[in-house]
N, C-alpha and C positions, 0 to 999 in steps of 0.2 A: 323300312330304311330310316335311320335316324336323320333328322334334318341337319345334323352337325357333322356329318361325315359319312363314311361308308366302310363296310367291312373289307378286310384285305382279300385280294383275289388268291392268296396262296392257300393250298390245301391244308387241312388240319394236320398239325404236327410238323409242318414244314416251316422252317425259319430261314430268313434271308441271311446267308453267311456274311459276316462282317468283312468289308473290303480290307485288304492288306494295306496298311498305311505306313508311311514314314513321316516324321514331323519335319516340315521345312521351316527353318528358322525364320521368324518374323523379320521382315526387312522393309525399309521404306523405299527401296529402289523401284523405279517404274516397271522394270521387267518383272519383278516378283509379283507386283500387283496385277499386271496384265495377264500373267500366266496362272494365277491362283484358280484352283478348280473347286467346284462344289461337289462333295461326295454324293454318290448315287444314293447311299443310305439316307442322307439328309433330304434329298429330293423326294424320295418315296415316303419318308416320315411326314414331310410337310403335306403331301397329297392326301395322306390318311388321317391327318389331324393329330399325329402322335409326337410331333417334334416339340422340343423344349428349347427355350432360349438359354444361351450361356449366362452364367452369373454376371450380373452387372450390365448385360447388353440392353440397349434401349428397345422399347416396344416398337415393332415394325408394323407396317400396313398389312392388313389382312389377318392379324392375329386376334380377331374378335371372337374366336370360337366357331365361326361360320366357315364352312368349307364347301367347295363344289360338290354336288351330289351325284352319285353313281346311279344313273337312271336310263342309260342308253344301252340297248341290246345289239346283237350282231346285225340284224336286218336294218335297224335304224342307223347304225354306224356305217354299214355298207352303202346305205342310201345317201349318207353325207358325202362319202367319197365319190359315188357315181354322180350324184347331183351336182357337186361342186366341179366335177371334171367335165362331164358331157356339155352342160350348158355354158361353161366358161368360154368356149371358143367356137364350137362346131356350128352354131347358128349364125355366126358372122365372120369367122376367121378366113373362110374361103375367098372373101372379097379382097383381102390383102395378100393372102398366100398364093393363090392361083396366078395372079399377074407376075409374081416373082419367079415361079417355077414352071408354069404351064401344066400340062397333064401330069408331069412328073411330081406334082404336089402329093400324089399318092405315095411315092417313094419318100417324100419328106415326112409324111405321117408315120411311115414305117420306121424311119430313123428316130423320130421323136418318141415313138412307142417303145422301141428297143432301149433307148436311153432311160425312159421312165420305168421300164420293166426291171432293168438292172438296179436302178435306184430303189424301186419298190421293195426289192428283196432286202436291201440295206435298211430301209425304213421299218420293215416288218421286224427285223431283229432288234433294232434300237427301241422301237415302241414296246416290244415284249419285255425288254430288259429294264427300260426306264418308263413305266406307264404313267406319265405325268403330263400336265398341260405345258404348253410352250413349244412343243414340236422341236424343230431344229435348234432353236435358241437353248432350250434346256439340255439337249444332247451335247451341244457345243460347250456349255458351261461345265458339264461333267467330264469332258474329254480334252478340249483344246484350250480352256481357260477363259477368264472373265472378259478379256479384251476382244477375243474372237467372238465370244457369245454375244456381246453387246452389238458388234458389227452385224452378226447374223440376225439378231433381233430387229435391227433397223431395216435390213434387207427384207425380212419377213413382213414388217409393217408396210414397207413400200410395195412389196409384192401383192399383199392382200388388198391394201387400200386402192392401188391403181387397178388391180384386176376387177374389184367390185365396181369401180368407176366405168371401166370399159364395158362391163356387162350391162350396167345401167343405161349406157348410151345405146347399146344394141336393142334393149327393151323398148326404147322410144321408137326405133325403126319399125319393129313388129307391131307395136300398138297403133302406129299410124297406118300400117298396111291393113290391119283388121278394120279400123274405123273407115278406111276408104272403101274396102270391099263390102262391108256390112251396111254402111249408111251414106256412102258417097261423100264423106267429109273427113278432114284431117285436122290435126292440131295446127294452129297457125305456124307457118314456117319460121317465123322469128322466135318462136318459143320451143323449137324442137331440135336444136343443134348448138354445137360450140360456137362461140362468137366469131363471126366473119362478116363478109359483106351483106349477107342476107339473114343471119341469125343473131339473136341477142344472147340466149342461154337455153339450156335443155331442161324445160319444166318437167316432162314426164320422168326423167332420170331422178330429179329431186323428189318427186312424189313416191317413186319406187323405194328409194333409200329410206324415206320417212316411214313407210309402211313396214319395211323389214325391221327397222330399229324398234318400232312399237311392239312387234311380235316377239323379238328377242328379249325385251325388257320383261315381258310376261313370264318367261321361263324357258329353259332349254328343253325340257321334256315335251312341252307343247310344240315348240319349234321343230323338234326332231320328228314328231308325228305328222305335222303338216308337210315337212320336207319329204318324208317317205311316200306320202300320197302323191305329191307332185312329181317325184321321180318315176313312179309308175306311169303317170300321164306322159312324161317326157319320153320314156322308152317307147311307148305305143306310138307317139307322134313321129318319132324318127323311123320306126319300122314302117309306118305309113308312107313316109317320104321315100324310103328305099324301094318299097314295092311299086309305087307309082312312077318314080324316076326311072327305074329299070325298064319300064314299058316304052320309054322314049330313048333308050340307050342306042347310041350310034358309035360303032367302033372307030369311025373316021375322026371323031372328036379327040381320040387319043393319039393322033399323029399330026405333026411330029411329037414324040413323047417328051423329049427334053429340049425344047426350043431355046432355052436360056442357059443350057449347060449345067454341069454339076454344081457350079457356084450358086445358081438359082435355087437348086434343091436345098443346099445348105442354108441359104438365107431364109427360105420358106420354113424349113424345119426349126430354125432358131426362133422365128417370130411366132410360130404356133405352139412352141413348147409350153408357154404359160397355161395352155388349156389343160395341162396335166396337173394343175395346182391342187386338185382334189386329193391327191395322194398325201400331200402335206396336211391338208385340212383334217384328214382322219386322225392324225396323231395329235392335233391340237386338243382333241377331246379326251386325252388320256386319263384325266382325273374324273371324268363323268361317265365312264364305261364300266359295265358290269364284267367281271372276270377279264380284266384288260390284257393279261399275258397271253390269253388264247384269242380273245375277240379282236384285238388290234391287228395282229398280223393277218388273220383270216379276212378281215374287212378290207385291208389294203390290197391283198391279192385278188379278192373277188372284184373289187372296184376296177383294178387294172385290166382284168380279162374282159369284163363287160364293156368297158369304155373303149379299149383298143379295137375290138370287133366292130362296134358301132361306128367309130371314127372312120376306119378304113372303108367300110361299106358305104357310108354316106358320101365320102369323098369320091369313091369310084362311081357311084350312081350319079352324082352331080356333074362330074366331069364328062361322063358318057352322054348325059342328057343335054348339055349346052356347050358350045365352043368356048374354049378357055379365055378367049379375048373378051367375052361379055361379062366376066366376073368383076372386073375392076370398077369400083365405085357403085356396085349394085346394092341398093338397100333392100333389106329383108330378102336376101338372095334366094334362099331355099324355097320360100313361099312363092316367089316369082317364077321359079323353075316349074313348080307344080302347076301354076296358072298357065304357063306357056305350053306345057305338055298336054294338058287336058282341054284347054280352051274354055274352061269354066272357072268360076270364082270360088265355088264352095270348097274344093280341096285346099286351095291356098288360104282361104279364110279359116278353115279348121286347123291348118298347120300354124297359122299366125296365133290363134288362140292357145294352141299347145306351146308355142314358143314363149308367149307372154307368161304362162304359168311356169314353164321350165326356167326361164331366166329369173323369175322371182325367187325360185327355190335356190338357184345358184348364188344370187346376191345374198340371200339369207345365210347360207353356209359360209361364204367368204367373209362377210362381216362378223359372223360368229367367231371364226378363227382368229381374226384380228383382235377382237376384244379379249380372247383368252391369252394371246401372246402378251398384250399389255398387262393383263392380270399377273402373269408369271414374272414379268420384268418389274412390276410394282412390288410384288412380294419379296423379290430379291433386293429391293432398295435401289435398283438401277433407274427407276423412274419414281416420281413422288408417290407416297403411300396411298394417295387417293385412288390410284389405279388398282390397288389390291383390295379395295373395299367391296363387299358383297351386300346385296339387299337382304335383310333378315327375313323378309317375306318370301321372296322368289329364289334366293340363293344365286342371283345373277349380278355381274358387274355393271350396274346401271350407268355409272359415270362413264365407264369405258365406251359403252354403247352410244351414249350421246356424243362423246368426243369423236368417235369413229364416224358416226352418221354425218356430223358437220363436215369433217374432212373429205369423206367419200363423196358427199353431195356436191361439195364445191368443185372437186375434180371432174365429176361426171357432167356438171353443168357447163364447165368452161374449157375443157381440154379435148382436142380431137381424138377419135378412136384409134387411129394407127399409131400415134405417139404413146398412148396408154398401153397398147399391147406389147410393144417392144420393151418398155421399161419393166413390165411385169415378168417377161421372160428372163431378163437379167437377174432379178431377185430370186426367181424360182431356181435357176441353174446354180447360183451360188449356194443357196440353201441345200439343194440336192447333193452338191459336191461335199459340203461339210458333213452331211449325214454319212456318206460313204466312207470318208476318212475317219469319222468317229467310230465306225464299226471296227476298223483295224486297231485303233488305239484302245478301245474298251476290251477287245479280245486279249490284248497284251497286258493291260493293267488289272483287269478283273475277269480272268478266265472262268472263275467259279460262280460268277453272278448268274442267278436263275434266268434262263431265256426260254420263252415259249416257242421261239423259232430261231434257227440259225441259217445264215446265208450259205447256200450250197456253193461249192467251188471256191471257198475262201482260200487265199486272199485275192484270187484273180478277179472275181466278180466285182468287189468294191473298187479295185484299181481300174478296171475297164469302165466302170460306171463314171469315175472321175474323168477318165479320158474322153468319153463321149460328151460329158457336160462341157469340158473345155473346148471341144470341137464346135459345139453349138454356140458357145459364148463368142467365139471368134467370128461367127457369121452374123452377129448383130450389127446394126448401123452405128456409125460414129456418134450420132446424136444421142443414142441410148447410153453410151459410155459417159458422155458429158452429163447427162441427167444423173447417172449413177455416181459420178464424181461429186456432184452437188449434194446428193444424199449422204455420201460418205463424209463430206465436210461438215454437214449438219450433225452427223453422228459423233464426230470427233469433238465438236464444240459441246454437245450435251454430255458426252462421257467425261471429258476432262473438267467441264464446268460444274457437273453435278454428280454423275453416277459413281466415279471413282472414289469420291469422298463419302457417299451415302450408301454404298454397297453394303449389304447385310454382313458379308464376310469382313469388310473393313471396320464396321461399327461394332462388331463383336469383340474387337480388341484382343484377339487370340492368335497364336501362330496358325498360319494357313496349313491345312492338311491336304496331302496329295496321295492318291492311290498309287502304290509303288509297283512298277513292273518288275522290280528286281526279284529274281528267284521264282517267278511265277511260271506256270506251264503255259504253253502257247495253245490258243484256241484253234 
């Protein structure tokens, strides 16, 4: 494999059909600039290192001849999806979701899984058609235009950054549980939580973020191998929990099943949806995957199936083993359940170790995804070109990793867990909705584009996926929307203050090109 790029995933003799285009007259109107789209052929050419700059266009960030390297196979990519999804929430989300829904939190997981499943099919098609970095951001740029793409990019950065912070906070809880069981000691309370009457900041969360960033700077191939090993440990530890917890199962803990009504089920489903973020994380690796048109959709679907089965079984076993009223505020809850059932410390200690390893792998994947989104936005000129620079030695965006590490570390050290979880769900649901809409648009504008996978039941499945996402968005707390509004305000300031003037399409100084739906067959 050349260090400067990767061979195309297309079979010999197969060429990408050029998209049907119409020339949209160049215009200085705000609407035309917000709606300009980046051709799929350009996105793919950039990912393969075969793109060329228009005559007279300025040199952009990332055009140093160094490109992301295709070094990730199916198992490693599936591990990224499974790893980022399982540990994102299941180790701690029950402490906030169960008090909202009671035993019916099992139904909340089913609703979230159905929503994620519908969206996963849409992700599989988009990832196979546009196998590049940037995930929903890149898909939106090709289908909905620059303005929407930038907003989605900001949502993704918020989603990944806040998610990584929430996970790091949970890591501190399980680390303390292990230290208490193994050595009878804990990290001082002042250094193990977000600032309040008894805490100063979360030191373990900062340490975790620093270790993850160090590993990512060394290279993606090494990181993917470490993650794959950790995912195996994670699955084993959750299977251990299910087996032990079911021995303490009491059907009486499931009644009344829905004490807080259907509204509680919706609220819980909305808050736990962020734990399906791994489906998006798979597509952020589009430029570093071998044979992406086949590997990306397969990895997304494999991740969804494995994660859904484990989530529902863990939730059922936990609810059956402990009255739902005990979940609220319970730290390292799954480990505590094991200790209560067995009356011994070793199962809980073993689980805590597994959780420590598992949450490390999730933080690794989520921060990885965020750095790749920054890379894509920097390459497009939407952010300063520094974000599109890669290390000549490792082929990784070192600057991005440092910036993300500082931001995630600050959030993890100073923001409470429940606030972080809801903000992440909002960003995830918005991104998932955009992908589902993008499938419909791309089918209409480029029906002949090679796709390694097509959504069955089109267009019903993408439309139902959007409907489910909207349903879950309406279940989020008002504070979440206020935080989202602040993020949107920041996005508008950055876009109109910098991005709209430095966009690669803007600086090329040529008429914008759009893929034309006119006269095309319907997919």
